[in-house]
C-alpha positions in Angstrom: -5.8 -2.1 -25.1 -5.0 -0.4 -28.5 -3.6 3.1 -29.1 -6.9 3.8 -30.5 -8.8 2.9 -27.4 -6.0 4.9 -25.2 -6.7 7.9 -27.1 -10.5 8.1 -26.7 -9.6 8.7 -22.6 -9.3 12.0 -21.0 -5.6 12.7 -19.7 -6.3 11.7 -16.3 -7.8 8.2 -17.4 -4.6 7.9 -19.4 -2.5 8.4 -16.6 -4.3 5.4 -14.9 -4.0 3.3 -17.6 -0.5 3.9 -17.8 0.2 3.4 -14.3 -1.7 0.1 -14.3 -0.8 -1.3 -17.6 2.8 0.5 -18.7 6.1 -0.6 -18.0 8.5 2.5 -17.4 11.5 2.4 -19.6 13.4 5.8 -19.5 13.7 9.5 -18.6 14.7 12.4 -20.4 14.4 16.2 -20.4 13.1 18.7 -22.8 12.6 22.4 -22.5 12.1 22.3 -18.9 10.0 19.0 -18.9 10.9 15.6 -17.4 9.5 13.2 -19.9 8.6 9.6 -18.7 8.4 6.6 -21.5 6.4 3.8 -21.0 5.7 0.4 -22.6 1.8 -0.2 -22.8 1.9 -3.2 -24.6 1.1 -2.4 -28.7 2.3 1.1 -28.1 4.2 3.7 -26.1 3.4 6.5 -23.7 4.8 9.5 -22.6 4.0 11.7 -19.6 5.2 15.3 -19.9 5.9 16.5 -16.3 7.0 20.1 -15.5 8.9 20.1 -12.3 8.7 23.9 -11.9 4.9 24.1 -11.7 4.4 20.3 -10.7 2.0 20.0 -13.5 1.5 17.2 -16.0 1.1 19.0 -19.3 0.7 16.2 -21.7 -0.1 12.1 -21.7 0.1 10.9 -25.1 0.4 7.5 -26.7 2.2 6.8 -30.1 3.6 3.6 -32.2 6.1 5.4 -34.0 9.5 4.3 -33.7 11.1 7.6 -34.8 9.2 9.2 -31.6 11.7 6.6 -29.7 14.9 8.4 -31.2 15.6 10.4 -28.1 15.8 7.6 -26.0 18.0 5.4 -28.1 21.0 6.0 -25.8 19.1 4.7 -22.6 16.9 1.8 -24.1 17.6 -1.0 -26.3 14.9 -1.2 -28.9 15.8 -4.6 -29.9 14.5 -6.2 -26.7 11.4 -4.0 -26.8 10.4 -4.6 -30.4 11.5 -7.8 -30.8 13.8 -6.7 -34.2 
């Protein structure tokens, strides 16, 4: 699956795709959210969860290496990206 294909789906369908095809990499926190990072093959995806409201606010896919910067202390990009 490509990022473009992923982005054509609803948030609920994106969650299903992540849970089916994704490999969990790391958690981080930001502004009260608990954000889970997944590798989905040719792209990465984040699930933004608000523990106070118990609501998933955002499910997004991306290819940008810059968007991985908040996770650098937790994951080894060399292994993931074959650098």
